[in-house]
N, C-alpha and C positions, 0 to 999 in steps of 0.2 A: 467747823472745822473741815478742813479739806482732806480728800483721800490722797496718800502717797502710793504711787505706782512703781512696781519694781518687776524687771523682766525675770521670768523662770527659766528654768532649763528646758530644752525642746523636748527631752524625754520625759514622759509622764508616766507614773505609776501611781501609787498612792501617796507619792511624797512630793515635794517641790524643792528645788535648789535655786538659790538666787545670792547675789552678792551683797556684803554688807561690810562694816568696817568696826573693828574692835579698838579701844584704847589701851595701849601698851604702857603701863604705869612708868616701868623702868625706862624705856625708850622716850617717854613722853611725846608720843605721835600716834595716830590712828594708823591701823594696818589692815589692808583687805583680807577678808574670810570668806568662806562660803558657808551659807546658812541652810540647813536642811530642815523644811517645815514639816513636822511630823506630828499631826493631831493625835496619833495613837501612843504618844509618849508623854507621861505624865509631867516630868520634870524636865527642864532644859538640862542638855549634856553638854559637856565642853571637855576636850582633850586636857589632861592633866598639864602639860607643858604651857599651853595656852594660857590656862587658869592662873598658874603661878606667875605669868608675866602681866596680866590684865585685871587681877583681882585680889582678894585676901581670903585666906581660910576661916572659915566659921567653926572649926574644930568638930563637925559633926560628919563622922564615918558610917557607912552602911554598906550592905550588899544590895546590888542593883541588877535586874536583869534585862539585857539590851541583846538584840539580835540572837536571841536563844542561849546566850552566854551569862553567866553571873559575874560581876567584877565588883571589886571594892570601890566605892566612890567616896569622895569628900565634898561637903558642901562649900562652894565659894561665893562669895559676893563680887560679882564682876562690876567693875567701876563704869564703864559706858560702852554701850553698844549702839551702834547707828545703822538703821535701814532706811534707804532714802534720805529724806530729810527729818526723820523722827529720831531722837535720841532717848534711849532707854538707860536709866539709871539704877545701879545696885540691883542688877539681876542675880536672882539666887539660880546658881547652875551646879550640877554634880558634876565633879571632875574626876576622870578615870582614864585608864588605859584600854579604850575599846578600839576595835579594829573591824575591817570589811571594807565595803564601798564608801563608809562614811568616816574613816578613821580621822581625817584631819578636819572634819566639819563640825560646826556648832550645831547640835540638835536642838531647834527650837520647839519646847514642849508646851503642853496645855496650861502649865502655870503662867505663861506669856501669852499664849494665842488667844486664851479665853477672854483676854481683856480687849480685844479688837473687834471692830466691825470689818468684814472682809468680803471682797468680792474677788472670786478667782475665776480666769478666763483661760479654760483648756485650750481652746482653739487658737486666741490670742498668745498665749503664753504669757500672761500678765497676771500679776497679784497686786490689788489695790487694797489698801487698809487704811484706817484710822483709829487711833486709840479712843475706847468709850469714854464719853464725857465724864470728868472727875466726880461730878455729883450722882452719877448712875453706880458708883462703887463705894462701898461703905469705908474703905480703909485706902482710898487711891493714893495717897502719899506714899504708901509703903507697898503698894500692890505686888512689885516685883520681887520682895522679899519673901513671898509666899512660895511653899512648894507642897507637893501632895504628900501625904504618908500612904502605906500601904494599902489601906481602906479606901483612899479616894478623898479623904479629907484634907482640907487646906491646914497647912502648919505655918504660923506667922514667925519669921526668923527676923528679929530686929538686929540692925548694926549698932555698935557701940555709940556711934555718932549721933543716933536719932533720941 
């Protein structure tokens, strides 16, 4: 498997931003989005309006802390998300109304990040990654349907289609 490389934002703090595309189910096309790579966020987060266009609700609601604020979120299965030439399907993301510097961004959390081998070059502003080989993960077919609970344990959320 080869590495996919994407350009990072020039400003580096403890998070990285880069461009990606998400499949809009209603519009039947991919749309450009900004991904915020945040290893400190357990679950992938997506603005609610975007989740409604690009996925389907799994009917699981909870309160989640983000940016020092507690918000109500709902689990969504996002149809397709592409980063470079890698397509992730059925990514579980918590959808909510969050705000701040990243209110329109998809926050890529550890439930997805942990499935990649990564090389991050702060100096060159490049992020190279490849998915872990399928045989290295016990449930690779459904890996993006997993999310973390409050204790940090994986919860497997299966789609009705599987």
